[in-house]
BAFI-3210 file (N, C-alpha, C; in Angstrom, 3 decimals, decimal comma, padded with zeros to 6 digits):
// residues 115
n [1|2|3|4|5|6|7|8|9|10|11|12|13|14|15|16|17|18|19|20|21|22|23|24|25|26|27|28|29|30|31|32|33|34|35|36|37|38|39|40|41|42|43|44|45|46|47|48|49|50|51|52|53|54|55|56|57|58|59|60|61|62|63|64|65|66|67|68|69|70|71|72|73|74|75|76|77|78|79|80|81|82|83|84|85|86|87|88|89|90|91|92|93|94|95|96|97|98|99|100|101|102|103|104|105|106|107|108|109|110|111|112|113|114|115]
n.u [-068,745|-066,135|-065,631|-067,243|-066,163|-063,716|-064,255|-064,942|-062,795|-061,282|-062,709|-061,683|-060,131|-061,381|-061,899|-059,270|-058,500|-060,218|-058,846|-056,466|-056,264|-056,663|-059,150|-060,625|-060,494|-061,597|-064,049|-063,640|-061,518|-063,053|-064,794|-063,007|-061,991|-064,251|-065,007|-062,924|-063,179|-065,454|-064,775|-062,684|-064,100|-065,954|-064,155|-063,178|-065,528|-065,836|-063,609|-063,980|-066,393|-066,163|-064,417|-061,990|-060,488|-057,962|-056,522|-055,717|-053,266|-051,744|-049,526|-049,441|-050,419|-052,208|-055,451|-057,689|-058,908|-057,507|-055,032|-056,042|-056,663|-054,232|-052,658|-054,599|-054,433|-051,827|-051,984|-053,876|-052,390|-050,357|-051,997|-052,968|-050,504|-049,797|-051,920|-051,826|-049,534|-050,096|-051,499|-052,644|-053,751|-055,960|-059,574|-060,481|-057,899|-057,198|-059,252|-058,791|-056,368|-057,274|-058,962|-057,220|-055,373|-057,185|-057,860|-055,168|-054,833|-056,825|-055,959|-053,366|-054,224|-055,798|-054,034|-052,416|-054,201|-054,737|-052,495]
n.v [-151,553|-152,717|-152,280|-154,134|-156,446|-156,485|-156,633|-159,275|-160,656|-162,664|-164,853|-166,239|-168,102|-170,423|-172,095|-172,640|-174,041|-176,206|-177,368|-177,978|-179,343|-182,677|-185,179|-186,368|-184,616|-182,200|-180,991|-180,231|-178,266|-176,248|-175,640|-174,602|-172,342|-170,843|-170,363|-168,723|-166,563|-165,641|-165,043|-162,968|-160,913|-160,538|-159,510|-157,099|-155,710|-155,361|-153,955|-151,636|-150,816|-149,731|-147,636|-147,678|-148,039|-148,142|-149,667|-150,050|-149,412|-147,961|-148,386|-149,111|-147,880|-148,816|-149,991|-152,014|-153,960|-154,693|-155,677|-157,937|-159,640|-159,872|-161,421|-163,606|-164,635|-165,710|-167,466|-169,269|-170,226|-171,503|-173,479|-175,001|-176,065|-177,622|-179,379|-180,491|-181,981|-184,006|-186,218|-188,823|-188,561|-188,959|-188,343|-187,230|-186,309|-184,389|-182,545|-181,701|-180,434|-178,415|-176,795|-176,117|-174,585|-172,468|-171,174|-170,262|-168,475|-166,763|-165,419|-164,358|-162,734|-160,856|-159,633|-158,309|-156,755|-155,007|-153,483]
n.w [129,151|129,240|131,971|133,087|132,066|133,233|135,979|136,311|135,271|136,673|136,472|134,189|134,975|135,541|133,128|132,566|134,858|134,502|132,368|133,166|135,569|136,684|135,766|137,924|139,949|139,064|139,700|142,430|141,846|140,566|142,551|144,154|142,900|142,575|145,127|146,014|144,211|145,141|147,919|147,473|146,489|148,456|150,441|149,233|149,316|152,106|153,093|151,263|152,197|154,775|153,985|153,064|150,451|149,232|150,991|154,453|155,913|154,009|152,457|149,978|146,731|144,935|143,980|146,189|144,795|142,530|143,867|145,128|142,837|141,868|143,882|144,301|141,839|141,691|143,691|142,508|140,369|141,610|142,998|140,807|139,761|141,835|141,824|139,293|139,544|141,051|140,453|141,332|143,933|146,536|146,871|149,188|150,429|148,532|148,914|151,418|150,818|149,250|150,654|152,688|151,194|150,265|152,641|153,159|150,952|151,645|153,980|153,293|151,179|152,436|153,973|152,185|150,934|153,091|153,534]
ca.u [-068,419|-064,832|-065,610|-067,703|-065,137|-062,608|-064,796|-064,948|-061,618|-060,662|-063,450|-061,156|-059,291|-062,182|-061,641|-057,848|-058,666|-060,790|-057,962|-055,023|-056,598|-056,966|-060,459|-061,278|-060,360|-062,067|-065,196|-062,854|-060,940|-063,962|-065,459|-061,919|-061,961|-065,548|-065,009|-061,827|-063,818|-066,463|-064,183|-062,089|-065,307|-066,486|-062,927|-063,164|-066,676|-065,559|-062,679|-064,551|-067,653|-065,545|-063,861|-060,370|-060,429|-056,572|-055,840|-055,689|-051,970|-051,448|-048,135|-049,581|-051,208|-053,209|-056,843|-057,642|-059,310|-056,219|-054,234|-056,738|-056,641|-052,788|-052,668|-055,483|-054,123|-050,695|-052,506|-054,519|-051,269|-049,627|-052,786|-053,005|-049,309|-050,004|-052,998|-051,274|-048,393|-050,566|-052,852|-053,124|-054,111|-057,455|-060,525|-060,420|-056,984|-057,322|-060,301|-058,175|-055,499|-058,150|-059,457|-055,944|-054,920|-058,259|-057,512|-054,033|-055,260|-057,750|-055,248|-052,511|-054,914|-056,258|-052,710|-052,053|-055,417|-054,630|-051,240]
ca.v [-153,064|-153,167|-152,480|-155,328|-157,517|-156,270|-156,985|-160,715|-161,230|-163,981|-166,147|-167,037|-169,303|-171,519|-172,998|-173,106|-175,323|-177,591|-178,127|-178,333|-180,389|-184,183|-185,281|-186,730|-183,431|-180,897|-180,383|-179,332|-177,111|-175,418|-175,086|-173,682|-171,044|-170,081|-169,826|-167,624|-165,384|-164,863|-164,441|-161,719|-159,842|-160,006|-158,898|-155,899|-154,929|-155,185|-152,825|-150,455|-150,415|-149,102|-146,379|-148,083|-148,568|-148,148|-150,019|-149,379|-148,782|-146,950|-148,463|-149,348|-146,910|-149,484|-150,265|-153,260|-155,218|-154,933|-156,455|-159,274|-160,127|-160,466|-162,393|-164,947|-165,421|-166,517|-168,711|-170,279|-170,989|-172,634|-174,724|-175,927|-176,776|-178,854|-180,264|-181,305|-182,928|-184,943|-187,057|-190,052|-187,948|-189,423|-187,072|-186,467|-185,472|-183,152|-181,693|-180,923|-179,449|-177,392|-176,007|-175,202|-173,378|-171,538|-170,274|-169,412|-167,316|-165,618|-164,674|-163,634|-161,390|-159,910|-158,894|-157,579|-155,621|-154,033|-152,749]
ca.w [128,972|129,723|133,366|133,629|131,904|134,323|137,280|136,204|134,556|137,270|135,869|133,172|135,639|135,550|131,981|132,797|135,798|133,737|131,226|133,823|136,627|136,322|135,651|139,121|140,616|138,385|140,560|143,532|141,436|140,188|143,672|144,871|142,169|142,735|146,552|146,164|143,669|146,187|149,035|147,056|146,340|150,044|151,087|148,734|149,720|153,513|152,936|150,677|152,907|155,765|153,495|152,761|149,117|148,954|151,996|155,744|156,338|153,060|151,992|148,475|146,275|143,999|144,641|146,721|143,972|141,641|144,835|145,337|141,649|141,672|145,051|143,977|140,602|142,082|144,461|141,470|139,601|142,757|143,055|139,438|139,566|142,845|141,374|138,128|139,665|142,091|140,031|142,315|145,339|146,804|146,987|150,644|150,636|147,654|149,507|152,445|150,407|148,594|151,829|153,396|150,246|150,278|153,943|152,997|150,147|152,446|154,951|152,508|150,373|153,527|154,648|151,153|150,682|154,187|153,145]
c.u [-067,197|-064,766|-066,158|-067,017|-064,052|-063,178|-064,897|-063,850|-061,002|-061,503|-062,760|-060,183|-060,269|-062,132|-060,248|-057,919|-059,133|-059,758|-056,673|-055,324|-057,065|-058,631|-061,306|-061,265|-060,868|-063,424|-064,534|-062,309|-061,903|-064,670|-064,361|-062,036|-063,282|-065,567|-064,004|-062,495|-064,692|-065,823|-063,513|-062,987|-065,711|-065,283|-062,947|-064,218|-066,543|-064,806|-063,376|-065,743|-067,067|-064,605|-062,412|-060,143|-059,006|-055,728|-055,887|-054,459|-051,632|-050,101|-048,181|-050,499|-052,426|-054,507|-056,916|-058,269|-058,311|-055,226|-054,784|-056,518|-055,212|-052,481|-053,242|-054,925|-052,738|-051,008|-053,000|-053,260|-050,571|-050,652|-052,981|-051,616|-049,369|-051,032|-052,541|-050,259|-048,862|-051,766|-053,368|-053,753|-055,732|-058,247|-060,458|-059,022|-056,796|-058,238|-059,646|-057,131|-056,248|-058,439|-058,281|-055,460|-055,969|-058,038|-056,189|-054,155|-055,961|-057,054|-054,044|-053,168|-055,288|-055,047|-052,325|-052,843|-055,120|-053,407|-051,733]
c.v [-153,441|-153,250|-153,739|-156,445|-157,566|-156,878|-158,764|-161,423|-162,382|-164,919|-166,775|-168,151|-170,488|-172,403|-173,417|-174,270|-176,354|-178,267|-178,609|-179,429|-181,749|-184,302|-185,639|-185,366|-182,147|-180,153|-179,672|-178,263|-175,929|-174,622|-174,294|-172,265|-170,193|-169,537|-168,663|-166,385|-164,801|-164,315|-163,200|-160,569|-159,333|-159,222|-157,391|-155,033|-154,424|-153,945|-151,466|-150,044|-149,537|-147,765|-146,571|-148,593|-148,679|-148,772|-149,210|-148,804|-147,742|-147,041|-148,774|-148,383|-147,568|-149,781|-151,717|-154,424|-155,628|-155,883|-157,744|-160,185|-160,879|-161,542|-163,765|-165,461|-166,248|-167,580|-169,774|-171,088|-172,121|-173,857|-175,361|-176,538|-177,985|-179,807|-181,114|-182,294|-183,927|-185,615|-188,241|-189,751|-188,524|-188,195|-186,424|-185,678|-184,177|-182,028|-181,035|-179,961|-178,201|-176,435|-175,459|-174,224|-172,290|-170,649|-169,614|-168,162|-166,264|-164,819|-163,826|-162,577|-160,518|-159,007|-157,941|-156,485|-154,619|-153,156|-151,691]
c.w [129,361|131,075|133,921|133,330|132,888|135,529|137,268|135,478|135,243|137,060|134,799|133,660|135,514|134,294|132,146|133,699|135,405|132,993|132,215|134,814|136,262|136,424|137,042|140,156|140,113|139,367|141,777|143,082|141,135|141,468|144,339|144,202|142,374|144,054|146,723|145,381|144,656|147,212|148,735|147,171|147,731|150,727|150,734|149,410|151,250|153,562|152,409|151,493|154,161|155,284|153,259|151,494|148,621|150,040|153,393|156,071|155,232|152,394|150,506|148,017|145,232|144,712|145,180|145,715|143,135|142,602|144,925|144,015|141,577|142,617|144,633|142,673|140,922|142,917|143,431|140,727|140,551|142,797|141,956|139,457|140,734|142,488|140,101|138,381|140,767|141,436|140,596|143,515|145,427|146,967|148,145|150,968|149,777|148,158|150,525|151,961|149,842|149,622|152,591|152,507|150,181|151,525|153,804|152,049|150,820|153,134|154,152|151,686|151,329|153,868|153,330|150,893|151,934|154,063|152,333]
res [x|x|x|x|x|x|x|x|x|x|x|x|x|x|x|x|x|x|x|x|x|x|x|x|x|x|x|x|x|x|x|x|x|x|x|x|x|x|x|x|x|x|x|x|x|x|x|x|x|x|x|x|x|x|x|x|x|x|x|x|x|x|x|x|x|x|x|x|x|x|x|x|x|x|x|x|x|x|x|x|x|x|x|x|x|x|x|x|x|x|x|x|x|x|x|x|x|x|x|x|x|x|x|x|x|x|x|x|x|x|x|x|x|x|x]
***
């Protein structure tokens, strides 16, 4: 049971996002979190599928899932801070920021997972 909870511990960010983000941006925030959760699992499956569960370079000893959780959690915090302090942002600008931060999180987490 605890292994199942650990695999989905990052889903706790969804209620946090619903509480922190302003009402008109909540759907984008939930979509951002869901996309990041899916992408992290795809990255872990990719590296584990080719036999590198501890990273390709070998500089870090932790499992790639743990590294992904840390990186994406930091990105979530930054995203929530930016969303909280920009309540008047139009929907299209907020969407563009969400997509940009998503790709930043993707590339940063991949670099950390490869290490």
